[in-house]
C-alpha positions as CSV (number, residue, x, y, z in Angstrom):
1,M,3.9,51.4,25.3
2,A,0.8,51.2,23.0
3,V,-0.1,47.8,21.5
4,F,-1.9,47.4,18.3
5,S,-3.3,44.2,16.9
6,Q,-3.9,43.1,13.3
7,S,-4.2,39.4,14.1
8,K,-6.3,36.7,12.5
9,S,-6.5,33.3,14.2
10,T,-6.2,29.9,12.5
11,S,-5.9,26.4,13.8
12,V,-3.4,23.6,13.0
13,V,-3.7,20.0,14.0
14,V,-0.4,18.0,14.1
15,R,0.3,14.5,15.4
16,E,2.8,14.1,18.2
17,G,6.3,13.5,16.8
18,Q,5.7,15.4,13.5
19,S,6.9,18.8,12.5
20,A,4.7,21.9,12.5
21,Q,5.1,25.2,10.5
22,M,3.3,28.4,11.3
23,N,3.4,31.5,9.1
24,C,3.0,35.1,10.2
25,S,2.4,37.7,7.6
26,V,4.3,40.9,8.4
27,I,2.2,43.8,7.0
28,G,3.6,47.2,6.5
29,D,5.9,49.4,4.4
30,Y,9.1,48.7,6.1
31,V,12.5,49.9,4.9
32,G,15.9,49.1,6.3
33,F,15.8,46.8,9.2
34,I,13.0,45.0,11.1
35,S,12.9,42.8,14.2
36,V,10.3,40.0,14.5
37,T,9.4,38.3,17.8
38,W,7.6,35.0,18.1
39,L,5.5,34.4,21.2
40,R,3.4,31.6,22.7
41,Q,0.3,31.8,25.0
42,T,-1.4,28.9,26.7
43,D,-4.6,28.6,28.9
44,Q,-5.1,32.4,29.0
45,S,-1.7,32.9,30.6
46,A,0.6,35.7,29.8
47,P,2.4,35.4,26.5
48,V,5.9,34.0,26.6
49,S,8.6,35.1,24.2
50,I,10.2,32.3,22.2
51,L,12.7,34.0,19.9
52,S,13.6,37.2,18.1
53,T,14.9,37.4,14.6
54,S,15.6,40.2,12.2
55,Y,15.4,40.9,8.5
56,D,17.4,43.5,6.4
57,F,15.2,44.8,3.6
58,K,18.1,46.5,1.8
59,K,20.3,43.4,1.7
60,S,17.3,41.0,1.5
61,K,19.0,39.0,4.2
62,M,17.9,37.4,7.5
63,G,19.8,38.4,10.6
64,N,20.7,36.5,13.7
65,T,18.2,34.7,15.9
66,E,18.1,35.1,19.7
67,Y,16.2,32.6,21.8
68,H,14.4,33.3,25.1
69,N,13.0,31.4,28.0
70,S,15.0,28.1,27.5
71,F,13.8,27.6,23.9
72,N,16.6,26.5,21.6
73,S,17.4,26.0,17.9
74,K,17.2,22.1,18.2
75,H,13.5,22.4,18.8
76,M,12.4,25.6,17.1
77,T,13.8,27.7,14.2
78,A,12.6,30.8,12.4
79,S,13.0,32.1,8.9
80,N,12.1,35.5,7.4
81,T,11.3,37.0,4.0
82,S,10.2,40.5,3.2
83,S,6.6,39.8,4.0
84,T,6.4,36.5,6.0
85,S,8.0,35.1,9.1
86,T,7.9,31.3,9.6
87,L,8.3,29.4,12.8
88,E,9.1,25.6,12.6
89,I,8.8,23.2,15.5
90,R,10.4,19.9,15.2
91,S,9.1,16.7,16.8
92,V,6.2,18.4,18.5
93,S,4.9,17.1,21.9
94,V,1.8,17.8,23.8
95,S,3.6,20.6,25.8
96,D,4.0,22.5,22.5
97,A,0.2,23.1,22.2
98,G,-0.9,26.7,22.4
99,L,-1.4,30.0,20.6
100,Y,1.5,31.2,18.5
101,Y,1.9,34.6,16.9
102,C,4.5,37.1,15.9
103,G,4.9,40.8,16.4
104,T,7.1,43.7,15.3
105,Q,8.1,46.9,17.0
106,P,8.5,49.6,14.3
107,G,8.5,52.4,16.8
108,N,7.2,53.0,20.3
109,H,4.5,50.5,19.9
110,M,4.1,46.8,19.2
111,I,2.1,45.3,16.3
112,Y,0.9,41.6,16.5
113,Y,-0.1,39.8,13.4
114,N,-2.0,36.7,12.5
115,A,-2.1,34.0,15.2
116,T,-2.1,30.2,14.9
117,Y,-3.5,27.8,17.5
118,L,-1.5,24.5,17.5
119,N,-3.3,21.4,18.5
120,I,-1.3,18.2,19.2
121,T,-2.9,14.7,18.9
122,A,-1.6,11.3,19.8
123,P,0.3,9.3,17.1
124,V,-1.5,6.4,15.4
125,D,-1.5,3.2,17.5
126,G,1.0,4.8,19.8
127,R,3.7,4.6,17.1
128,E,5.8,7.3,15.6
129,P,4.0,8.8,12.6
130,V,5.3,8.2,9.1
131,P,6.3,11.3,7.3
132,S,3.8,12.2,4.6
133,E,4.9,11.7,1.0
134,T,5.1,14.5,-1.5
135,A,3.1,14.7,-4.6
136,E,6.0,13.5,-6.8
137,D,6.6,10.5,-4.6
138,G,2.9,9.6,-4.7
139,E,2.8,9.8,-8.5
140,L,6.0,7.7,-8.8
141,C,4.7,5.1,-6.4
142,S,1.4,5.0,-8.2
143,G,3.0,4.3,-11.6
144,V,5.4,1.7,-10.3
145,C,2.6,0.0,-8.2
146,V,0.3,-0.3,-11.3
147,T,3.1,-1.8,-13.4
148,V,4.0,-4.4,-10.7
149,L,0.3,-5.3,-10.2
150,L,-0.2,-5.9,-14.0
151,V,2.9,-8.1,-14.2
152,L,1.8,-10.1,-11.2
153,G,-1.7,-10.5,-12.6
154,L,-0.3,-11.8,-15.9
155,L,2.0,-14.3,-14.2
156,S,-0.9,-15.5,-12.1
157,A,-3.1,-16.1,-15.1
158,V,-0.4,-18.1,-16.9
159,L,0.3,-20.3,-13.9
160,N,-3.4,-21.0,-13.5
161,L,-3.7,-21.9,-17.1
162,V,-0.8,-24.3,-17.0
163,L,-2.1,-25.9,-13.8
164,L,-5.6,-26.4,-15.4
165,V,-4.1,-28.1,-18.5
166,T,-1.9,-30.3,-16.3
167,V,-4.9,-31.5,-14.3
168,I,-7.0,-32.2,-17.4
169,L,-4.2,-34.3,-18.9
170,I,-3.7,-36.3,-15.7
171,K,-7.4,-37.1,-15.5
172,H,-7.5,-38.1,-19.2
173,T,-4.5,-40.4,-18.8
174,S,-5.6,-42.1,-15.6
175,G,-9.2,-42.5,-16.7
176,Q,-8.3,-45.1,-19.4
177,R,-5.8,-47.8,-19.7
178,R,-5.0,-49.2,-23.1
179,I,-4.3,-52.9,-23.7
180,T,-3.4,-54.7,-27.0
181,V,-5.0,-58.0,-28.1
182,P,-4.0,-60.4,-31.0
183,G,-4.8,-59.2,-34.5
184,D,-3.3,-55.7,-34.0
185,Q,-6.6,-54.6,-32.5
186,T,-6.4,-52.1,-29.6
187,S,-9.3,-51.8,-27.2
188,C,-9.7,-49.6,-24.1
189,L,-11.0,-51.1,-20.9
190,P,-12.2,-49.2,-17.8
191,D,-10.0,-49.0,-14.7
192,Q,-12.1,-51.6,-12.9
193,V,-10.7,-54.3,-15.2
194,Q,-7.6,-55.6,-13.4
195,E,-4.5,-56.4,-15.3
196,S,-4.4,-59.9,-13.9
197,D,-7.6,-60.8,-15.7
198,S,-7.1,-63.5,-18.4
199,V,-9.1,-64.7,-21.3
200,N,-9.5,-68.3,-22.0
201,Y,-10.6,-69.5,-25.4
202,A,-12.3,-72.9,-25.8
203,A,-13.4,-74.4,-29.1
204,L,-16.4,-76.8,-28.9
205,S,-17.9,-78.8,-31.6
206,F,-21.5,-79.8,-31.7
207,S,-22.9,-82.5,-34.0
208,A,-26.3,-82.1,-35.5
209,K,-28.8,-84.9,-35.0
210,K,-29.2,-87.3,-37.9
211,K,-32.1,-86.5,-39.9
212,R,-34.4,-89.3,-40.8
213,R,-34.5,-88.6,-44.5
214,N,-30.8,-87.7,-44.9
215,N,-28.0,-90.2,-44.5
216,F,-25.2,-87.8,-44.1
217,Q,-24.0,-85.9,-41.0
218,T,-23.3,-82.3,-40.9
219,D,-20.8,-80.8,-38.5
220,N,-21.7,-77.3,-37.1
221,P,-18.7,-76.0,-35.2
222,H,-19.3,-73.1,-32.9
223,V,-16.6,-71.2,-31.0
224,V,-17.5,-70.1,-27.6
225,Y,-15.4,-67.6,-25.7
226,A,-15.4,-67.9,-21.9
227,A,-13.8,-65.4,-19.6
228,T,-12.7,-66.6,-16.3
229,R,-11.5,-64.5,-13.4
């Protein structure tokens, strides 16, 4: 059986635990029914058949899938269109690494199409990878996150302003103590003045000396305020 190749190789890197999809372009003017076979090759070994699937061009419908060499539908599935065959591997592991390609057999020969080399890397920090978000999910998250951040920033600014005003009022109130003295006069004393301080008033009278030329006596009262502690 003659074998013809029309393959182009590409490389795909997938973290362990994720899913991988590989496309194979089926080139040719096919009519009626076509059978596509997926194969895997590792370390220069002989290719191993994974599965065979079919496509009906008249009905534009995919046929049944037949698995080979212990491969099963829980781990690998295939889908076909009129020009492309897609192989999907779920929850890939290191053992899935290798060269994948598809082929058709239109007559007494086999035609292989573009090949894909699958590289498997370890998950981040040894944990299961998180599925990547779609573009719509990213845009939605971006808009919601911006709104939440703006609201939180506004609330933080208001709380800081209220806290600042409260601190200023407390300092202003505790910095001065107001007391009232007779005569409806209000004075402010520093904090160092204790409330137990008292003011004693004493009125003293002093008599002026008699002048030699004057026979009268003049009283000159002076009021002296003495504060005792």
